[in-house]
C-alpha positions as CSV (number, residue, x, y, z in Angstrom):
1,M,-5.1,21.4,0.4
2,K,-8.9,21.4,-0.3
3,V,-9.8,18.2,-2.2
4,N,-13.2,16.7,-1.8
5,V,-13.0,13.4,0.0
6,E,-15.0,11.7,-2.9
7,H,-12.0,12.4,-5.1
8,G,-9.7,10.2,-3.1
9,E,-8.8,6.6,-3.5
10,E,-8.5,3.8,-0.9
11,F,-5.2,3.5,1.0
12,N,-2.6,1.0,-0.1
13,V,-0.2,-0.3,2.4
14,L,3.1,-1.7,1.1
15,H,5.8,-3.5,3.1
16,Y,9.2,-3.8,1.5
17,K,11.7,-6.4,2.5
18,V,15.5,-5.9,2.3
19,G,16.4,-5.6,-1.3
20,Q,12.9,-4.9,-2.6
21,E,12.1,-1.7,-4.5
22,Y,9.3,0.0,-6.4
23,V,10.6,0.9,-9.8
24,T,10.3,4.5,-11.1
25,H,6.8,5.3,-12.1
26,S,4.2,8.1,-12.3
27,D,1.0,8.1,-10.4
28,Y,-1.0,10.0,-13.0
29,F,-2.9,8.3,-15.7
30,D,-1.7,8.8,-19.3
31,D,-4.4,6.9,-21.0
32,A,-7.9,8.0,-22.1
33,F,-9.8,5.1,-20.4
34,N,-8.8,5.9,-16.8
35,T,-9.2,9.7,-17.2
36,I,-12.7,9.3,-18.8
37,H,-13.9,6.7,-16.3
38,G,-12.2,7.8,-13.1
39,G,-10.5,11.1,-13.4
40,Q,-6.9,12.0,-12.9
41,R,-4.7,11.6,-9.9
42,I,-3.6,15.1,-9.1
43,A,-1.6,14.4,-5.9
44,T,-0.1,11.5,-3.9
45,M,0.6,11.3,-0.2
46,L,3.1,8.7,1.1
47,M,3.2,8.0,4.9
48,Y,6.3,6.4,6.4
49,L,5.4,3.8,9.0
50,S,8.9,2.9,10.0
51,D,12.5,4.1,10.0
52,V,15.2,2.2,8.0
53,E,18.9,1.9,8.7
54,E,19.9,2.3,5.1
55,G,18.2,3.0,1.8
56,G,14.5,3.1,1.5
57,E,14.4,6.6,0.0
58,T,11.6,7.8,-2.3
59,V,13.6,9.1,-5.3
60,F,12.4,11.6,-7.9
61,P,15.0,11.1,-10.6
62,D,13.6,13.7,-13.0
63,A,13.5,16.5,-10.4
64,K,15.6,19.4,-11.4
65,G,18.3,20.9,-9.1
66,N,21.7,20.3,-7.6
67,F,20.9,18.4,-4.4
68,S,24.5,17.3,-3.6
69,S,25.1,20.6,-1.7
70,M,22.3,19.8,0.7
71,P,23.3,18.9,4.3
72,W,21.4,15.5,4.1
73,W,23.1,14.4,0.9
74,N,25.7,12.2,2.6
75,E,23.0,10.3,4.5
76,L,21.5,8.9,1.3
77,S,22.2,5.6,-0.2
78,D,23.8,5.4,-3.7
79,C,20.4,4.9,-5.2
80,G,19.1,7.9,-3.3
81,K,21.7,10.1,-4.9
82,K,20.0,9.7,-8.3
83,G,17.8,12.7,-7.9
84,L,15.7,14.4,-5.3
85,S,15.4,11.9,-2.5
86,I,13.3,11.7,0.7
87,K,14.7,9.5,3.4
88,P,11.9,7.7,5.3
89,K,11.3,8.7,8.9
90,M,8.6,7.0,10.9
91,G,5.6,9.3,11.2
92,D,6.5,11.6,8.3
93,A,4.3,12.1,5.3
94,L,5.3,13.2,1.8
95,L,2.8,15.1,-0.4
96,F,3.6,15.7,-4.0
97,W,1.6,16.8,-7.1
98,S,1.3,14.8,-10.3
99,M,0.0,17.7,-12.3
100,K,1.2,21.3,-12.8
101,P,-1.0,24.2,-11.8
102,D,-2.2,24.6,-15.4
103,G,-3.6,21.0,-15.4
104,T,-0.9,19.4,-17.5
105,L,0.9,16.2,-16.3
106,D,4.2,16.7,-14.5
107,P,6.8,14.1,-15.6
108,S,9.1,15.3,-12.8
109,S,6.7,13.6,-10.3
110,S,8.0,10.2,-11.5
111,H,9.3,8.4,-8.4
112,G,10.4,5.1,-7.1
């Protein structure tokens, strides 16, 4: 991925305690102010700094597909079975796009 370093944002480090969650949201801006004054977020990279015993998945509820046939499906929490889910594993990184190749916003990138 070739993205100029000046187009990036600062890192955010979040620590979730048992029972905490980040509700489903999109990382792109859908308002004129942010897009005019700062540009658009085209991609997001999440880095997992620890393993978890249960839960903790990043869930993409609007992703299309039948994921229940995947071999990792039974390892997911009930919440993780609500869409495409990525189970956190220490040292892994997840990169996903918030925009489609034609430059339009991609609602299926909503995650939580």
